[in-house]
C-alpha positions as CSV (number, residue, x, y, z in Angstrom):
1,M,94.6,-123.4,-72.0
2,L,91.7,-124.5,-74.1
3,G,90.1,-127.8,-72.9
4,M,92.2,-128.0,-69.8
5,T,90.8,-127.8,-66.3
6,S,92.6,-126.4,-63.3
7,T,92.4,-127.0,-59.6
8,I,94.0,-125.3,-56.7
9,L,96.5,-128.2,-56.6
10,D,97.3,-127.7,-60.2
11,D,97.8,-124.0,-59.7
12,D,100.4,-124.8,-57.0
13,G,102.3,-126.9,-59.4
14,L,101.9,-130.4,-57.9
15,S,101.6,-133.2,-60.4
16,P,99.0,-135.9,-59.8
17,D,101.8,-138.2,-58.5
18,E,103.0,-135.5,-56.1
19,R,99.4,-134.9,-54.9
20,E,99.0,-138.6,-54.2
21,K,102.3,-138.8,-52.3
22,A,101.4,-135.7,-50.3
23,A,98.0,-137.3,-49.4
24,R,99.8,-140.5,-48.2
25,D,102.3,-138.5,-46.2
26,E,99.5,-136.4,-44.6
27,E,97.6,-139.6,-43.6
28,H,100.8,-141.1,-42.2
29,V,101.6,-137.9,-40.2
30,R,98.1,-137.6,-38.9
31,R,98.2,-141.2,-37.6
32,G,101.7,-141.2,-36.1
33,F,103.1,-137.8,-35.4
34,W,101.9,-137.2,-31.9
35,A,102.7,-140.7,-30.7
36,K,106.3,-140.3,-32.0
37,I,106.7,-136.9,-30.4
38,K,105.3,-138.2,-27.1
39,A,107.8,-141.0,-27.2
40,T,110.8,-139.0,-28.3
41,A,110.5,-135.3,-27.4
42,A,112.6,-135.5,-24.3
43,R,115.4,-137.2,-26.2
44,I,115.6,-135.1,-29.4
45,P,116.9,-131.6,-29.6
46,F,114.7,-130.7,-32.6
47,A,111.3,-131.5,-31.0
48,E,110.2,-127.9,-31.2
49,D,111.2,-127.6,-34.9
50,A,109.3,-130.8,-35.6
51,V,106.2,-129.7,-33.9
52,A,106.4,-126.2,-35.5
53,S,106.8,-127.9,-38.8
54,Y,103.7,-130.0,-38.0
55,F,101.6,-126.9,-37.3
56,A,102.9,-125.2,-40.5
57,A,102.1,-128.3,-42.6
58,F,98.5,-128.2,-41.4
59,D,98.1,-124.5,-41.6
60,R,95.9,-123.6,-44.6
61,N,97.8,-120.3,-45.0
62,T,101.0,-122.2,-45.8
63,P,101.5,-122.7,-49.5
64,L,100.6,-126.2,-50.7
65,R,104.0,-127.0,-52.1
66,V,105.6,-126.0,-48.7
67,R,103.0,-128.1,-46.9
68,A,103.7,-131.1,-49.1
69,T,107.5,-130.8,-48.4
70,L,107.0,-130.5,-44.7
71,M,104.6,-133.5,-44.7
72,A,107.3,-135.5,-46.5
73,A,109.9,-134.5,-43.9
74,L,107.6,-135.3,-41.0
75,A,106.6,-138.6,-42.6
76,Y,110.3,-139.5,-42.7
77,F,110.6,-138.6,-39.0
78,I,107.8,-141.0,-38.2
79,L,109.1,-144.0,-40.2
80,P,110.1,-146.8,-37.8
81,L,112.9,-147.9,-40.1
82,D,115.0,-145.3,-41.9
83,V,118.6,-144.8,-42.8
84,M,119.7,-144.6,-39.2
85,P,117.2,-146.6,-37.1
86,D,115.9,-144.5,-34.1
87,I,116.7,-147.3,-31.7
88,F,120.4,-146.4,-31.7
89,P,121.1,-143.9,-28.9
90,I,122.3,-140.4,-30.0
91,I,122.9,-141.2,-33.7
92,G,119.5,-142.8,-34.4
93,F,117.8,-139.4,-34.9
94,T,120.6,-137.8,-36.9
95,D,119.1,-138.5,-40.3
96,D,115.6,-137.4,-39.1
97,A,117.1,-134.1,-37.8
98,A,119.0,-133.6,-41.1
99,V,115.9,-134.2,-43.2
100,L,113.8,-131.8,-41.1
101,M,116.5,-129.1,-40.9
102,A,117.1,-129.3,-44.6
103,A,113.3,-128.8,-45.2
104,L,113.2,-125.9,-42.7
105,K,116.2,-124.2,-44.3
106,L,114.6,-124.5,-47.8
107,L,111.3,-123.2,-46.5
108,S,112.5,-120.5,-44.2
109,G,109.8,-117.9,-43.6
110,H,106.9,-120.4,-44.0
111,V,107.3,-121.9,-40.5
112,T,106.3,-118.7,-38.6
113,P,106.8,-117.5,-35.1
114,E,103.1,-118.4,-34.5
115,H,103.9,-122.0,-35.4
116,Y,106.8,-122.0,-32.9
117,T,104.6,-120.5,-30.2
118,A,102.0,-123.3,-30.8
119,A,104.8,-125.8,-30.8
120,R,106.1,-124.6,-27.4
121,D,102.6,-124.7,-26.0
122,A,102.0,-128.2,-27.3
123,L,105.3,-129.5,-25.9
124,G,104.5,-127.9,-22.6
125,R,101.2,-129.7,-22.4
126,L,102.8,-133.0,-23.3
127,K,105.4,-132.4,-20.6
128,D,102.6,-131.7,-18.1
129,E,100.7,-134.9,-19.2
130,T,103.8,-137.1,-18.7
131,A,104.9,-135.5,-15.4
Protein backbone atom coordinates (compact mmCIF):
# COMPACT_ATOMS: atom_id res chain seq x y z
CA MET A 1 0.00 0.00 0.00
CA LEU A 2 1.15 3.53 -0.71
CA GLY A 3 3.09 5.11 2.13
CA MET A 4 3.25 1.94 4.23
CA THR A 5 6.43 0.10 5.06
CA SER A 6 6.65 -3.60 5.60
CA THR A 7 9.00 -5.79 7.58
CA ILE A 8 9.31 -9.54 7.72
CA LEU A 9 7.41 -9.41 11.00
CA ASP A 10 4.58 -7.49 9.38
CA ASP A 11 4.49 -9.98 6.52
CA ASP A 12 4.01 -12.79 9.04
CA GLY A 13 0.98 -11.02 10.44
CA LEU A 14 2.24 -10.13 13.92
CA SER A 15 1.03 -6.84 15.32
CA PRO A 16 3.46 -4.55 17.16
CA ASP A 17 2.00 -5.76 20.48
CA GLU A 18 2.42 -9.39 19.43
CA ARG A 19 6.02 -8.73 18.38
CA GLU A 20 6.72 -7.10 21.74
CA LYS A 21 5.18 -10.02 23.65
CA ALA A 22 7.07 -12.53 21.50
CA ALA A 23 10.34 -10.72 22.26
CA ARG A 24 9.60 -10.80 26.01
CA ASP A 25 8.69 -14.48 25.83
CA GLU A 26 11.87 -15.25 23.89
CA GLU A 27 14.03 -13.49 26.48
CA HIS A 28 12.25 -15.33 29.30
CA VAL A 29 12.73 -18.68 27.53
CA ARG A 30 16.41 -17.97 26.79
CA ARG A 31 17.03 -17.16 30.47
CA GLY A 32 15.06 -19.92 32.12
CA PHE A 33 14.30 -22.89 29.89
CA TRP A 34 17.35 -25.08 30.44
CA ALA A 35 17.39 -24.53 34.19
CA LYS A 36 13.71 -25.56 34.34
CA ILE A 37 14.33 -28.64 32.17
CA LYS A 38 17.34 -29.67 34.26
CA ALA A 39 15.24 -29.40 37.41
CA THR A 40 12.17 -31.18 36.05
CA ALA A 41 13.01 -33.49 33.12
CA ALA A 42 13.05 -36.64 35.24
CA ARG A 43 9.61 -35.82 36.69
CA ILE A 44 7.63 -34.72 33.65
CA PRO A 45 6.44 -37.03 30.88
CA PHE A 46 6.46 -34.22 28.30
CA ALA A 47 10.15 -33.24 28.61
CA GLU A 48 10.96 -34.42 25.08
CA ASP A 49 8.03 -32.42 23.67
CA ALA A 50 9.13 -29.33 25.59
CA VAL A 51 12.72 -29.57 24.35
CA ALA A 52 11.61 -30.30 20.76
CA SER A 53 9.35 -27.24 20.98
CA TYR A 54 12.33 -25.21 22.22
CA PHE A 55 14.40 -26.26 19.20
CA ALA A 56 11.51 -25.50 16.83
CA ALA A 57 10.95 -22.11 18.45
CA PHE A 58 14.58 -21.12 17.81
CA ASP A 59 14.74 -22.65 14.33
CA ARG A 60 14.81 -19.85 11.74
CA ASN A 61 13.05 -22.21 9.30
CA THR A 62 10.00 -22.30 11.57
CA PRO A 63 7.44 -19.63 10.58
CA LEU A 64 7.49 -16.61 12.87
CA ARG A 65 3.89 -16.97 14.05
CA VAL A 66 4.58 -20.61 14.98
CA ARG A 67 7.78 -19.59 16.78
CA ALA A 68 5.88 -16.91 18.71
CA THR A 69 3.20 -19.41 19.76
CA LEU A 70 5.79 -21.96 20.89
CA MET A 71 7.67 -19.23 22.81
CA ALA A 72 4.46 -18.32 24.63
CA ALA A 73 3.83 -21.96 25.60
CA LEU A 74 7.45 -22.41 26.73
CA ALA A 75 7.36 -19.15 28.69
CA TYR A 76 4.27 -20.44 30.50
CA PHE A 77 6.12 -23.66 31.32
CA ILE A 78 8.93 -21.63 32.90
CA LEU A 79 6.65 -19.45 35.03
CA PRO A 80 7.25 -20.17 38.71
CA LEU A 81 3.62 -19.44 39.56
CA ASP A 82 0.87 -20.49 37.21
CA VAL A 83 -2.63 -21.93 37.44
CA MET A 84 -1.34 -25.15 39.06
CA PRO A 85 1.93 -24.35 40.89
CA ASP A 86 4.64 -26.85 39.98
CA ILE A 87 5.44 -27.56 43.63
CA PHE A 88 2.40 -29.85 43.88
CA PRO A 89 3.46 -33.40 43.03
CA ILE A 90 1.87 -34.97 39.94
CA ILE A 91 -0.78 -32.30 39.31
CA GLY A 92 1.61 -29.33 39.38
CA PHE A 93 2.66 -29.74 35.77
CA THR A 94 -0.79 -30.63 34.42
CA ASP A 95 -1.50 -27.10 33.19
CA ASP A 96 1.99 -26.76 31.70
CA ALA A 97 1.51 -30.02 29.79
CA ALA A 98 -1.95 -28.94 28.61
CA VAL A 99 -0.67 -25.60 27.28
CA LEU A 100 2.28 -27.20 25.51
CA MET A 101 0.24 -30.07 24.06
CA ALA A 102 -2.41 -27.63 22.79
CA ALA A 103 0.30 -25.60 21.06
CA LEU A 104 1.83 -28.75 19.55
CA LYS A 105 -1.56 -29.96 18.29
CA LEU A 106 -2.26 -26.59 16.65
CA LEU A 107 1.18 -26.45 15.12
CA SER A 108 1.58 -30.07 14.07
CA GLY A 109 4.11 -30.43 11.32
CA HIS A 110 6.22 -27.47 12.42
CA VAL A 111 7.91 -29.37 15.24
CA THR A 112 9.81 -31.77 13.01
CA PRO A 113 11.48 -35.14 13.51
CA GLU A 114 14.80 -33.25 13.47
CA HIS A 115 13.64 -31.16 16.44
CA TYR A 116 12.72 -34.37 18.29
CA THR A 117 16.11 -35.92 17.47
CA ALA A 118 17.84 -32.81 18.84
CA ALA A 119 15.60 -33.01 21.93
CA ARG A 120 16.50 -36.64 22.62
CA ASP A 121 20.19 -35.83 22.19
CA ALA A 122 19.97 -32.84 24.54
CA LEU A 123 18.05 -34.80 27.17
CA GLY A 124 20.62 -37.61 26.92
CA ARG A 125 23.43 -35.12 27.55
CA LEU A 126 21.54 -33.66 30.53
CA LYS A 127 21.04 -37.14 31.95
CA ASP A 128 24.76 -37.88 31.55
CA GLU A 129 25.68 -34.59 33.26
CA THR A 130 23.52 -35.35 36.28
CA ALA A 131 24.52 -39.02 36.59
